[in-house]
PyMOL Python script that loads the backbone (N, CA, C, O; Angstrom):
from pymol import cmd

cmd.read_pdbstr("""\
ATOM      1  N   MET A   1     -44.087 -29.913 111.329  1.00  0.00           N
ATOM      2  CA  MET A   1     -43.681 -29.144 110.092  1.00  0.00           C
ATOM      3  C   MET A   1     -44.790 -29.122 109.078  1.00  0.00           C
ATOM      4  O   MET A   1     -45.255 -30.110 108.510  1.00  0.00           O
ATOM      5  N   LYS A   2     -45.170 -27.819 108.916  1.00  0.00           N
ATOM      6  CA  LYS A   2     -46.403 -27.474 107.959  1.00  0.00           C
ATOM      7  C   LYS A   2     -45.840 -27.057 106.731  1.00  0.00           C
ATOM      8  O   LYS A   2     -44.852 -26.323 106.694  1.00  0.00           O
ATOM      9  N   ILE A   3     -46.451 -27.511 105.662  1.00  0.00           N
ATOM     10  CA  ILE A   3     -46.070 -27.079 104.286  1.00  0.00           C
ATOM     11  C   ILE A   3     -47.255 -26.288 103.789  1.00  0.00           C
ATOM     12  O   ILE A   3     -48.383 -26.781 103.789  1.00  0.00           O
ATOM     13  N   PRO A   4     -47.004 -25.046 103.358  1.00  0.00           N
ATOM     14  CA  PRO A   4     -48.021 -24.160 102.958  1.00  0.00           C
ATOM     15  C   PRO A   4     -48.780 -24.725 101.645  1.00  0.00           C
ATOM     16  O   PRO A   4     -48.200 -25.357 100.763  1.00  0.00           O
ATOM     17  N   THR A   5     -50.047 -24.435 101.639  1.00  0.00           N
ATOM     18  CA  THR A   5     -50.835 -25.064 100.466  1.00  0.00           C
ATOM     19  C   THR A   5     -50.400 -24.408  99.129  1.00  0.00           C
ATOM     20  O   THR A   5     -50.510 -25.031  98.073  1.00  0.00           O
ATOM     21  N   THR A   6     -49.930 -23.213  99.178  1.00  0.00           N
ATOM     22  CA  THR A   6     -49.579 -22.497  97.967  1.00  0.00           C
ATOM     23  C   THR A   6     -48.317 -23.126  97.458  1.00  0.00           C
ATOM     24  O   THR A   6     -48.198 -23.258  96.240  1.00  0.00           O
ATOM     25  N   LEU A   7     -47.373 -23.523  98.251  1.00  0.00           N
ATOM     26  CA  LEU A   7     -46.145 -24.190  97.784  1.00  0.00           C
ATOM     27  C   LEU A   7     -46.504 -25.554  97.138  1.00  0.00           C
ATOM     28  O   LEU A   7     -46.036 -25.842  96.037  1.00  0.00           O
ATOM     29  N   VAL A   8     -47.271 -26.338  97.760  1.00  0.00           N
ATOM     30  CA  VAL A   8     -47.702 -27.598  97.203  1.00  0.00           C
ATOM     31  C   VAL A   8     -48.462 -27.438  95.821  1.00  0.00           C
ATOM     32  O   VAL A   8     -48.272 -28.215  94.886  1.00  0.00           O
ATOM     33  N   THR A   9     -49.297 -26.416  95.772  1.00  0.00           N
ATOM     34  CA  THR A   9     -49.973 -26.147  94.501  1.00  0.00           C
ATOM     35  C   THR A   9     -49.039 -25.805  93.399  1.00  0.00           C
ATOM     36  O   THR A   9     -49.158 -26.271  92.266  1.00  0.00           O
ATOM     37  N   GLY A  10     -48.089 -24.965  93.766  1.00  0.00           N
ATOM     38  CA  GLY A  10     -47.147 -24.467  92.814  1.00  0.00           C
ATOM     39  C   GLY A  10     -46.229 -25.571  92.384  1.00  0.00           C
ATOM     40  O   GLY A  10     -45.866 -25.591  91.208  1.00  0.00           O
ATOM     41  N   VAL A  11     -45.812 -26.504  93.234  1.00  0.00           N
ATOM     42  CA  VAL A  11     -44.992 -27.727  92.729  1.00  0.00           C
ATOM     43  C   VAL A  11     -45.847 -28.518  91.874  1.00  0.00           C
ATOM     44  O   VAL A  11     -45.379 -28.959  90.825  1.00  0.00           O
ATOM     45  N   LEU A  12     -47.116 -28.763  92.216  1.00  0.00           N
ATOM     46  CA  LEU A  12     -47.918 -29.567  91.348  1.00  0.00           C
ATOM     47  C   LEU A  12     -48.156 -28.967  90.059  1.00  0.00           C
ATOM     48  O   LEU A  12     -48.102 -29.674  89.053  1.00  0.00           O
ATOM     49  N   MET A  13     -48.429 -27.663  89.982  1.00  0.00           N
ATOM     50  CA  MET A  13     -48.573 -26.967  88.679  1.00  0.00           C
ATOM     51  C   MET A  13     -47.342 -26.990  87.844  1.00  0.00           C
ATOM     52  O   MET A  13     -47.405 -27.101  86.620  1.00  0.00           O
ATOM     53  N   ALA A  14     -46.191 -26.883  88.515  1.00  0.00           N
ATOM     54  CA  ALA A  14     -44.960 -27.024  87.728  1.00  0.00           C
ATOM     55  C   ALA A  14     -44.700 -28.272  87.096  1.00  0.00           C
ATOM     56  O   ALA A  14     -44.186 -28.324  85.979  1.00  0.00           O
ATOM     57  N   ALA A  15     -45.083 -29.451  87.856  1.00  0.00           N
ATOM     58  CA  ALA A  15     -44.801 -30.726  87.381  1.00  0.00           C
ATOM     59  C   ALA A  15     -45.851 -31.028  86.222  1.00  0.00           C
ATOM     60  O   ALA A  15     -45.513 -31.641  85.209  1.00  0.00           O
ATOM     61  N   LEU A  16     -47.100 -30.577  86.427  1.00  0.00           N
ATOM     62  CA  LEU A  16     -48.017 -30.719  85.383  1.00  0.00           C
ATOM     63  C   LEU A  16     -47.582 -30.000  84.080  1.00  0.00           C
ATOM     64  O   LEU A  16     -47.694 -30.536  82.978  1.00  0.00           O
ATOM     65  N   LEU A  17     -47.127 -28.875  84.249  1.00  0.00           N
ATOM     66  CA  LEU A  17     -46.665 -28.099  83.056  1.00  0.00           C
ATOM     67  C   LEU A  17     -45.488 -28.823  82.422  1.00  0.00           C
ATOM     68  O   LEU A  17     -45.436 -28.915  81.195  1.00  0.00           O
ATOM     69  N   ALA A  18     -44.553 -29.334  83.187  1.00  0.00           N
ATOM     70  CA  ALA A  18     -43.438 -30.059  82.687  1.00  0.00           C
ATOM     71  C   ALA A  18     -43.799 -31.327  81.883  1.00  0.00           C
ATOM     72  O   ALA A  18     -43.242 -31.606  80.822  1.00  0.00           O
ATOM     73  N   VAL A  19     -44.804 -32.110  82.475  1.00  0.00           N
ATOM     74  CA  VAL A  19     -45.278 -33.318  81.823  1.00  0.00           C
ATOM     75  C   VAL A  19     -45.958 -32.891  80.574  1.00  0.00           C
ATOM     76  O   VAL A  19     -45.745 -33.549  79.556  1.00  0.00           O
ATOM     77  N   THR A  20     -46.744 -31.873  80.534  1.00  0.00           N
ATOM     78  CA  THR A  20     -47.463 -31.421  79.284  1.00  0.00           C
ATOM     79  C   THR A  20     -46.518 -31.040  78.169  1.00  0.00           C
ATOM     80  O   THR A  20     -46.694 -31.381  76.999  1.00  0.00           O
ATOM     81  N   ALA A  21     -45.504 -30.314  78.601  1.00  0.00           N
ATOM     82  CA  ALA A  21     -44.427 -29.950  77.564  1.00  0.00           C
ATOM     83  C   ALA A  21     -43.737 -31.144  76.959  1.00  0.00           C
ATOM     84  O   ALA A  21     -43.538 -31.212  75.746  1.00  0.00           O
ATOM     85  N   SER A  22     -43.385 -32.051  77.770  1.00  0.00           N
ATOM     86  CA  SER A  22     -42.724 -33.235  77.314  1.00  0.00           C
ATOM     87  C   SER A  22     -43.575 -34.051  76.277  1.00  0.00           C
ATOM     88  O   SER A  22     -43.069 -34.503  75.250  1.00  0.00           O
ATOM     89  N   ALA A  23     -44.895 -34.211  76.604  1.00  0.00           N
ATOM     90  CA  ALA A  23     -45.847 -34.824  75.863  1.00  0.00           C
ATOM     91  C   ALA A  23     -46.062 -34.120  74.482  1.00  0.00           C
ATOM     92  O   ALA A  23     -46.273 -34.760  73.452  1.00  0.00           O
ATOM     93  N   GLU A  24     -46.000 -32.869  74.533  1.00  0.00           N
ATOM     94  CA  GLU A  24     -46.228 -32.100  73.228  1.00  0.00           C
ATOM     95  C   GLU A  24     -44.902 -32.372  72.393  1.00  0.00           C
ATOM     96  O   GLU A  24     -45.027 -32.630  71.196  1.00  0.00           O
ATOM     97  N   ALA A  25     -43.668 -32.328  72.956  1.00  0.00           N
ATOM     98  CA  ALA A  25     -42.476 -32.515  72.250  1.00  0.00           C
ATOM     99  C   ALA A  25     -42.438 -33.956  71.554  1.00  0.00           C
ATOM    100  O   ALA A  25     -41.969 -34.133  70.429  1.00  0.00           O
ATOM    101  N   GLN A  26     -42.970 -34.936  72.330  1.00  0.00           N
ATOM    102  CA  GLN A  26     -43.104 -36.317  71.669  1.00  0.00           C
ATOM    103  C   GLN A  26     -44.004 -36.429  70.604  1.00  0.00           C
ATOM    104  O   GLN A  26     -43.788 -37.149  69.629  1.00  0.00           O
ATOM    105  N   LEU A  27     -45.112 -35.671  70.769  1.00  0.00           N
ATOM    106  CA  LEU A  27     -46.037 -35.686  69.735  1.00  0.00           C
ATOM    107  C   LEU A  27     -45.448 -35.173  68.321  1.00  0.00           C
ATOM    108  O   LEU A  27     -45.692 -35.719  67.246  1.00  0.00           O
ATOM    109  N   GLN A  28     -44.661 -34.076  68.491  1.00  0.00           N
ATOM    110  CA  GLN A  28     -44.092 -33.497  67.263  1.00  0.00           C
ATOM    111  C   GLN A  28     -43.121 -34.459  66.732  1.00  0.00           C
ATOM    112  O   GLN A  28     -43.003 -34.469  65.507  1.00  0.00           O
ATOM    113  N   LYS A  29     -42.411 -35.260  67.410  1.00  0.00           N
ATOM    114  CA  LYS A  29     -41.387 -36.132  66.952  1.00  0.00           C
ATOM    115  C   LYS A  29     -42.024 -37.387  66.138  1.00  0.00           C
ATOM    116  O   LYS A  29     -41.346 -38.005  65.316  1.00  0.00           O
ATOM    117  N   ARG A  30     -43.204 -37.676  66.388  1.00  0.00           N
ATOM    118  CA  ARG A  30     -43.700 -38.915  65.774  1.00  0.00           C
ATOM    119  C   ARG A  30     -43.922 -38.702  64.267  1.00  0.00           C
ATOM    120  O   ARG A  30     -44.328 -37.643  63.789  1.00  0.00           O
ATOM    121  N   GLN A  31     -43.631 -39.763  63.593  1.00  0.00           N
ATOM    122  CA  GLN A  31     -43.813 -39.774  62.126  1.00  0.00           C
ATOM    123  C   GLN A  31     -45.240 -40.097  61.820  1.00  0.00           C
ATOM    124  O   GLN A  31     -45.883 -40.908  62.487  1.00  0.00           O
ATOM    125  N   PRO A  32     -45.724 -39.441  60.788  1.00  0.00           N
ATOM    126  CA  PRO A  32     -47.164 -39.728  60.330  1.00  0.00           C
ATOM    127  C   PRO A  32     -47.241 -41.117  59.817  1.00  0.00           C
ATOM    128  O   PRO A  32     -46.341 -41.619  59.143  1.00  0.00           O
ATOM    129  N   VAL A  33     -48.344 -41.734  60.152  1.00  0.00           N
ATOM    130  CA  VAL A  33     -48.459 -43.237  59.685  1.00  0.00           C
ATOM    131  C   VAL A  33     -48.787 -43.106  58.134  1.00  0.00           C
ATOM    132  O   VAL A  33     -49.622 -42.318  57.693  1.00  0.00           O
ATOM    133  N   GLN A  34     -48.047 -43.953  57.384  1.00  0.00           N
ATOM    134  CA  GLN A  34     -48.336 -43.937  55.953  1.00  0.00           C
ATOM    135  C   GLN A  34     -49.057 -45.204  55.622  1.00  0.00           C
ATOM    136  O   GLN A  34     -48.620 -46.289  56.007  1.00  0.00           O
ATOM    137  N   LEU A  35     -50.099 -45.098  54.949  1.00  0.00           N
ATOM    138  CA  LEU A  35     -50.957 -46.260  54.448  1.00  0.00           C
ATOM    139  C   LEU A  35     -50.220 -46.933  53.335  1.00  0.00           C
ATOM    140  O   LEU A  35     -49.397 -46.332  52.645  1.00  0.00           O
ATOM    141  N   ASN A  36     -50.534 -48.211  53.171  1.00  0.00           N
ATOM    142  CA  ASN A  36     -50.084 -48.862  52.047  1.00  0.00           C
ATOM    143  C   ASN A  36     -50.629 -48.335  50.842  1.00  0.00           C
ATOM    144  O   ASN A  36     -51.831 -48.071  50.800  1.00  0.00           O
ATOM    145  N   PRO A  37     -49.751 -48.114  49.673  1.00  0.00           N
ATOM    146  CA  PRO A  37     -50.443 -47.609  48.473  1.00  0.00           C
ATOM    147  C   PRO A  37     -51.350 -48.554  47.868  1.00  0.00           C
ATOM    148  O   PRO A  37     -51.177 -49.757  48.063  1.00  0.00           O
ATOM    149  N   ALA A  38     -52.317 -48.121  47.140  1.00  0.00           N
ATOM    150  CA  ALA A  38     -53.352 -48.899  46.643  1.00  0.00           C
ATOM    151  C   ALA A  38     -52.890 -49.754  45.524  1.00  0.00           C
ATOM    152  O   ALA A  38     -53.591 -50.698  45.161  1.00  0.00           O
ATOM    153  N   VAL A  39     -51.713 -49.478  44.930  1.00  0.00           N
ATOM    154  CA  VAL A  39     -51.012 -50.280  43.895  1.00  0.00           C
ATOM    155  C   VAL A  39     -50.811 -51.653  44.379  1.00  0.00           C
ATOM    156  O   VAL A  39     -51.089 -52.601  43.645  1.00  0.00           O
ATOM    157  N   ASN A  40     -50.301 -51.842  45.682  1.00  0.00           N
ATOM    158  CA  ASN A  40     -49.866 -53.078  46.236  1.00  0.00           C
ATOM    159  C   ASN A  40     -51.126 -53.885  46.777  1.00  0.00           C
ATOM    160  O   ASN A  40     -51.018 -55.063  47.118  1.00  0.00           O
ATOM    161  N   SER A  41     -52.290 -53.207  46.836  1.00  0.00           N
ATOM    162  CA  SER A  41     -53.371 -53.890  47.432  1.00  0.00           C
ATOM    163  C   SER A  41     -53.989 -54.885  46.396  1.00  0.00           C
ATOM    164  O   SER A  41     -53.973 -54.678  45.183  1.00  0.00           O
ATOM    165  N   LYS A  42     -54.494 -55.905  46.951  1.00  0.00           N
ATOM    166  CA  LYS A  42     -55.160 -56.982  46.145  1.00  0.00           C
ATOM    167  C   LYS A  42     -56.642 -56.668  45.899  1.00  0.00           C
ATOM    168  O   LYS A  42     -57.269 -57.309  45.056  1.00  0.00           O
ATOM    169  N   VAL A  43     -57.211 -55.694  46.620  1.00  0.00           N
ATOM    170  CA  VAL A  43     -58.648 -55.519  46.429  1.00  0.00           C
ATOM    171  C   VAL A  43     -58.911 -54.914  45.114  1.00  0.00           C
ATOM    172  O   VAL A  43     -59.832 -55.403  44.460  1.00  0.00           O
ATOM    173  N   PRO A  44     -58.181 -53.826  44.573  1.00  0.00           N
ATOM    174  CA  PRO A  44     -58.631 -53.355  43.140  1.00  0.00           C
ATOM    175  C   PRO A  44     -58.309 -54.461  42.134  1.00  0.00           C
ATOM    176  O   PRO A  44     -59.010 -54.539  41.126  1.00  0.00           O
ATOM    177  N   GLN A  45     -57.314 -55.314  42.323  1.00  0.00           N
ATOM    178  CA  GLN A  45     -57.158 -56.365  41.347  1.00  0.00           C
ATOM    179  C   GLN A  45     -58.323 -57.355  41.407  1.00  0.00           C
ATOM    180  O   GLN A  45     -58.792 -57.855  40.385  1.00  0.00           O
ATOM    181  N   ALA A  46     -58.757 -57.611  42.588  1.00  0.00           N
ATOM    182  CA  ALA A  46     -59.881 -58.510  42.616  1.00  0.00           C
ATOM    183  C   ALA A  46     -61.166 -57.885  41.975  1.00  0.00           C
ATOM    184  O   ALA A  46     -61.919 -58.534  41.249  1.00  0.00           O
ATOM    185  N   GLN A  47     -61.344 -56.638  42.287  1.00  0.00           N
ATOM    186  CA  GLN A  47     -62.522 -55.851  41.693  1.00  0.00           C
ATOM    187  C   GLN A  47     -62.366 -55.853  40.231  1.00  0.00           C
ATOM    188  O   GLN A  47     -63.400 -55.978  39.574  1.00  0.00           O
ATOM    189  N   LYS A  48     -61.250 -55.737  39.614  1.00  0.00           N
ATOM    190  CA  LYS A  48     -60.951 -55.564  38.250  1.00  0.00           C
ATOM    191  C   LYS A  48     -61.353 -56.990  37.645  1.00  0.00           C
ATOM    192  O   LYS A  48     -62.034 -57.073  36.623  1.00  0.00           O
ATOM    193  N   ALA A  49     -60.930 -58.004  38.282  1.00  0.00           N
ATOM    194  CA  ALA A  49     -61.126 -59.432  37.766  1.00  0.00           C
ATOM    195  C   ALA A  49     -62.665 -59.683  37.833  1.00  0.00           C
ATOM    196  O   ALA A  49     -63.193 -60.302  36.909  1.00  0.00           O
ATOM    197  N   THR A  50     -63.331 -59.278  38.775  1.00  0.00           N
ATOM    198  CA  THR A  50     -64.798 -59.412  38.858  1.00  0.00           C
ATOM    199  C   THR A  50     -65.544 -58.694  37.695  1.00  0.00           C
ATOM    200  O   THR A  50     -66.446 -59.234  37.055  1.00  0.00           O
ATOM    201  N   VAL A  51     -65.082 -57.406  37.475  1.00  0.00           N
ATOM    202  CA  VAL A  51     -65.740 -56.696  36.457  1.00  0.00           C
ATOM    203  C   VAL A  51     -65.386 -57.412  35.068  1.00  0.00           C
ATOM    204  O   VAL A  51     -66.244 -57.482  34.188  1.00  0.00           O
ATOM    205  N   GLN A  52     -64.224 -57.892  34.909  1.00  0.00           N
ATOM    206  CA  GLN A  52     -63.935 -58.558  33.695  1.00  0.00           C
ATOM    207  C   GLN A  52     -64.681 -59.731  33.505  1.00  0.00           C
ATOM    208  O   GLN A  52     -65.124 -59.954  32.379  1.00  0.00           O
ATOM    209  N   LYS A  53     -64.910 -60.580  34.495  1.00  0.00           N
ATOM    210  CA  LYS A  53     -65.829 -61.791  34.422  1.00  0.00           C
ATOM    211  C   LYS A  53     -67.218 -61.341  34.150  1.00  0.00           C
ATOM    212  O   LYS A  53     -67.893 -62.035  33.390  1.00  0.00           O
ATOM    213  N   ARG A  54     -67.720 -60.290  34.662  1.00  0.00           N
ATOM    214  CA  ARG A  54     -69.100 -59.955  34.447  1.00  0.00           C
ATOM    215  C   ARG A  54     -69.178 -59.363  32.961  1.00  0.00           C
ATOM    216  O   ARG A  54     -70.180 -59.600  32.286  1.00  0.00           O
ATOM    217  N   GLU A  55     -68.249 -58.685  32.508  1.00  0.00           N
ATOM    218  CA  GLU A  55     -68.292 -58.219  31.163  1.00  0.00           C
ATOM    219  C   GLU A  55     -68.166 -59.483  30.184  1.00  0.00           C
ATOM    220  O   GLU A  55     -68.907 -59.594  29.207  1.00  0.00           O
ATOM    221  N   LEU A  56     -67.343 -60.276  30.452  1.00  0.00           N
ATOM    222  CA  LEU A  56     -67.268 -61.509  29.570  1.00  0.00           C
ATOM    223  C   LEU A  56     -68.521 -62.326  29.495  1.00  0.00           C
ATOM    224  O   LEU A  56     -68.914 -62.807  28.432  1.00  0.00           O
ATOM    225  N   ALA A  57     -69.203 -62.490  30.746  1.00  0.00           N
ATOM    226  CA  ALA A  57     -70.544 -63.270  30.745  1.00  0.00           C
ATOM    227  C   ALA A  57     -71.477 -62.440  30.008  1.00  0.00           C
ATOM    228  O   ALA A  57     -72.285 -63.011  29.277  1.00  0.00           O
ATOM    229  N   ARG A  58     -71.485 -61.042  30.102  1.00  0.00           N
ATOM    230  CA  ARG A  58     -72.532 -60.280  29.429  1.00  0.00           C
ATOM    231  C   ARG A  58     -72.351 -60.513  27.887  1.00  0.00           C
ATOM    232  O   ARG A  58     -73.321 -60.701  27.152  1.00  0.00           O
ATOM    233  N   GLN A  59     -71.087 -60.490  27.449  1.00  0.00           N
ATOM    234  CA  GLN A  59     -70.745 -60.649  26.023  1.00  0.00           C
ATOM    235  C   GLN A  59     -71.201 -62.018  25.522  1.00  0.00           C
ATOM    236  O   GLN A  59     -71.779 -62.148  24.443  1.00  0.00           O
ATOM    237  N   GLN A  60     -70.920 -63.046  26.347  1.00  0.00           N
ATOM    238  CA  GLN A  60     -71.424 -64.380  25.943  1.00  0.00           C
ATOM    239  C   GLN A  60     -72.888 -64.535  25.875  1.00  0.00           C
ATOM    240  O   GLN A  60     -73.421 -65.229  25.009  1.00  0.00           O
ATOM    241  N   ARG A  61     -73.576 -63.861  26.828  1.00  0.00           N
ATOM    242  CA  ARG A  61     -75.114 -63.866  26.881  1.00  0.00           C
ATOM    243  C   ARG A  61     -75.686 -63.199  25.714  1.00  0.00           C
ATOM    244  O   ARG A  61     -76.620 -63.709  25.096  1.00  0.00           O
ATOM    245  N   ASP A  62     -75.103 -61.947  25.347  1.00  0.00           N
ATOM    246  CA  ASP A  62     -75.506 -61.315  24.207  1.00  0.00           C
ATOM    247  C   ASP A  62     -75.314 -62.064  22.836  1.00  0.00           C
ATOM    248  O   ASP A  62     -76.177 -62.052  21.957  1.00  0.00           O
ATOM    249  N   LYS A  63     -74.144 -62.699  22.731  1.00  0.00           N
ATOM    250  CA  LYS A  63     -73.881 -63.444  21.533  1.00  0.00           C
ATOM    251  C   LYS A  63     -74.837 -64.654  21.491  1.00  0.00           C
ATOM    252  O   LYS A  63     -75.284 -65.002  20.398  1.00  0.00           O
ATOM    253  N   LYS A  64     -75.169 -65.302  22.595  1.00  0.00           N
ATOM    254  CA  LYS A  64     -76.171 -66.399  22.550  1.00  0.00           C
ATOM    255  C   LYS A  64     -77.524 -65.914  22.129  1.00  0.00           C
ATOM    256  O   LYS A  64     -78.215 -66.617  21.391  1.00  0.00           O
ATOM    257  N   LEU A  65     -77.952 -64.705  22.576  1.00  0.00           N
ATOM    258  CA  LEU A  65     -79.181 -64.212  22.322  1.00  0.00           C
ATOM    259  C   LEU A  65     -79.265 -63.898  20.874  1.00  0.00           C
ATOM    260  O   LEU A  65     -80.312 -64.095  20.257  1.00  0.00           O
ATOM    261  N   LYS A  66     -78.145 -63.391  20.278  1.00  0.00           N
ATOM    262  CA  LYS A  66     -78.114 -63.013  18.870  1.00  0.00           C
ATOM    263  C   LYS A  66     -78.371 -64.114  18.014  1.00  0.00           C
ATOM    264  O   LYS A  66     -79.150 -64.094  17.062  1.00  0.00           O
ATOM    265  N   VAL A  67     -77.609 -65.183  18.433  1.00  0.00           N
ATOM    266  CA  VAL A  67     -77.687 -66.474  17.654  1.00  0.00           C
ATOM    267  C   VAL A  67     -79.038 -67.051  17.735  1.00  0.00           C
ATOM    268  O   VAL A  67     -79.581 -67.526  16.738  1.00  0.00           O
ATOM    269  N   ARG A  68     -79.598 -67.023  18.893  1.00  0.00           N
ATOM    270  CA  ARG A  68     -80.987 -67.585  19.100  1.00  0.00           C
ATOM    271  C   ARG A  68     -82.007 -66.723  18.257  1.00  0.00           C
ATOM    272  O   ARG A  68     -82.890 -67.303  17.625  1.00  0.00           O
ATOM    273  N   ALA A  69     -81.900 -65.377  18.238  1.00  0.00           N
ATOM    274  CA  ALA A  69     -82.775 -64.485  17.408  1.00  0.00           C
ATOM    275  C   ALA A  69     -82.530 -64.847  15.880  1.00  0.00           C
ATOM    276  O   ALA A  69     -83.487 -64.941  15.111  1.00  0.00           O
ATOM    277  N   ALA A  70     -81.276 -65.038  15.480  1.00  0.00           N
ATOM    278  CA  ALA A  70     -81.115 -65.335  14.077  1.00  0.00           C
ATOM    279  C   ALA A  70     -81.656 -66.692  13.664  1.00  0.00           C
ATOM    280  O   ALA A  70     -82.111 -66.859  12.532  1.00  0.00           O
ATOM    281  N   ASN A  71     -81.614 -67.664  14.566  1.00  0.00           N
ATOM    282  CA  ASN A  71     -82.240 -69.065  14.284  1.00  0.00           C
ATOM    283  C   ASN A  71     -83.618 -68.859  14.190  1.00  0.00           C
ATOM    284  O   ASN A  71     -84.234 -69.415  13.281  1.00  0.00           O
ATOM    285  N   THR A  72     -84.229 -68.100  15.043  1.00  0.00           N
ATOM    286  CA  THR A  72     -85.765 -67.889  15.142  1.00  0.00           C
ATOM    287  C   THR A  72     -86.241 -67.286  13.796  1.00  0.00           C
ATOM    288  O   THR A  72     -87.157 -67.808  13.160  1.00  0.00           O
ATOM    289  N   GLN A  73     -85.600 -66.182  13.386  1.00  0.00           N
ATOM    290  CA  GLN A  73     -85.850 -65.630  12.156  1.00  0.00           C
ATOM    291  C   GLN A  73     -85.628 -66.528  10.943  1.00  0.00           C
ATOM    292  O   GLN A  73     -86.409 -66.517   9.992  1.00  0.00           O
ATOM    293  N   ARG A  74     -84.615 -67.256  10.994  1.00  0.00           N
ATOM    294  CA  ARG A  74     -84.421 -68.235   9.791  1.00  0.00           C
ATOM    295  C   ARG A  74     -85.448 -69.293   9.754  1.00  0.00           C
ATOM    296  O   ARG A  74     -85.735 -69.814   8.676  1.00  0.00           O
ATOM    297  N   LYS A  75     -86.034 -69.656  10.871  1.00  0.00           N
ATOM    298  CA  LYS A  75     -87.084 -70.787  10.907  1.00  0.00           C
ATOM    299  C   LYS A  75     -88.470 -70.137  10.591  1.00  0.00           C
ATOM    300  O   LYS A  75     -89.458 -70.846  10.399  1.00  0.00           O
ATOM    301  N   GLY A  76     -88.518 -68.849  10.544  1.00  0.00           N
ATOM    302  CA  GLY A  76     -89.809 -68.320  10.170  1.00  0.00           C
ATOM    303  C   GLY A  76     -90.587 -67.685  11.399  1.00  0.00           C
ATOM    304  O   GLY A  76     -91.788 -67.436  11.304  1.00  0.00           O
ATOM    305  N   GLY A  77     -89.885 -67.438  12.525  1.00  0.00           N
ATOM    306  CA  GLY A  77     -90.570 -66.772  13.640  1.00  0.00           C
ATOM    307  C   GLY A  77     -90.567 -67.789  14.799  1.00  0.00           C
ATOM    308  O   GLY A  77     -90.117 -68.930  14.690  1.00  0.00           O
ATOM    309  N   PRO A  78     -91.091 -67.291  15.879  1.00  0.00           N
ATOM    310  CA  PRO A  78     -91.148 -68.032  17.082  1.00  0.00           C
ATOM    311  C   PRO A  78     -92.000 -69.255  16.954  1.00  0.00           C
ATOM    312  O   PRO A  78     -93.074 -69.170  16.357  1.00  0.00           O
ATOM    313  N   THR A  79     -91.572 -70.462  17.507  1.00  0.00           N
ATOM    314  CA  THR A  79     -92.357 -71.689  17.342  1.00  0.00           C
ATOM    315  C   THR A  79     -93.488 -71.812  18.382  1.00  0.00           C
ATOM    316  O   THR A  79     -94.471 -72.528  18.190  1.00  0.00           O
ATOM    317  N   SER A  80     -93.304 -71.104  19.451  1.00  0.00           N
ATOM    318  CA  SER A  80     -94.316 -71.267  20.510  1.00  0.00           C
ATOM    319  C   SER A  80     -95.533 -70.346  20.151  1.00  0.00           C
ATOM    320  O   SER A  80     -95.456 -69.361  19.417  1.00  0.00           O
ATOM    321  N   LEU A  81     -96.592 -70.772  20.731  1.00  0.00           N
ATOM    322  CA  LEU A  81     -97.839 -70.028  20.557  1.00  0.00           C
ATOM    323  C   LEU A  81     -97.878 -68.807  21.400  1.00  0.00           C
ATOM    324  O   LEU A  81     -97.423 -68.894  22.540  1.00  0.00           O
ATOM    325  N   PRO A  82     -98.396 -67.609  20.953  1.00  0.00           N
ATOM    326  CA  PRO A  82     -98.467 -66.563  21.790  1.00  0.00           C
ATOM    327  C   PRO A  82     -99.404 -66.751  23.037  1.00  0.00           C
ATOM    328  O   PRO A  82    -100.404 -67.468  22.989  1.00  0.00           O
ATOM    329  N   LYS A  83     -99.025 -66.076  24.129  1.00  0.00           N
ATOM    330  CA  LYS A  83     -99.905 -66.201  25.358  1.00  0.00           C
ATOM    331  C   LYS A  83    -101.233 -65.531  25.065  1.00  0.00           C
ATOM    332  O   LYS A  83    -101.265 -64.563  24.306  1.00  0.00           O
ATOM    333  N   PRO A  84    -102.292 -65.992  25.618  1.00  0.00           N
ATOM    334  CA  PRO A  84    -103.562 -65.360  25.466  1.00  0.00           C
ATOM    335  C   PRO A  84    -103.614 -64.023  26.312  1.00  0.00           C
ATOM    336  O   PRO A  84    -103.075 -63.908  27.413  1.00  0.00           O
ATOM    337  N   VAL A  85    -104.322 -63.029  25.673  1.00  0.00           N
ATOM    338  CA  VAL A  85    -104.408 -61.799  26.413  1.00  0.00           C
ATOM    339  C   VAL A  85    -105.458 -61.951  27.522  1.00  0.00           C
ATOM    340  O   VAL A  85    -106.559 -62.457  27.306  1.00  0.00           O
ATOM    341  N   HIS A  86    -105.046 -61.467  28.782  1.00  0.00           N
ATOM    342  CA  HIS A  86    -105.977 -61.537  29.929  1.00  0.00           C
ATOM    343  C   HIS A  86    -106.957 -60.334  29.812  1.00  0.00           C
ATOM    344  O   HIS A  86    -106.650 -59.196  29.458  1.00  0.00           O
ATOM    345  N   ARG A  87    -108.150 -60.770  30.160  1.00  0.00           N
ATOM    346  CA  ARG A  87    -109.175 -59.694  30.099  1.00  0.00           C
ATOM    347  C   ARG A  87    -109.379 -58.984  31.298  1.00  0.00           C
ATOM    348  O   ARG A  87    -110.208 -58.075  31.343  1.00  0.00           O
TER     349      ARG A  87
END
""", "prot")
cmd.dss("prot")
cmd.show_as("cartoon", "prot")
cmd.util.cbc("prot")
cmd.orient("prot")
């Protein structure tokens, strides 16, 4: 019993077309993946906390420098000798 090549080719093409059509139908049924909103994420909160810590440290440093400068002015200038100029 001989099966013609064109018949086998036609059956294979029909099967391939059916599988492709069912795969496309499944792709259309899939729901898009939703990412978690950034509001619930801990990363922005951690970044905000880090920025606040840096800002607080900067303010404290500036305050310390202002106090130091005021004390220096009150005492009549810097107490250390100026560095010699290099030739």
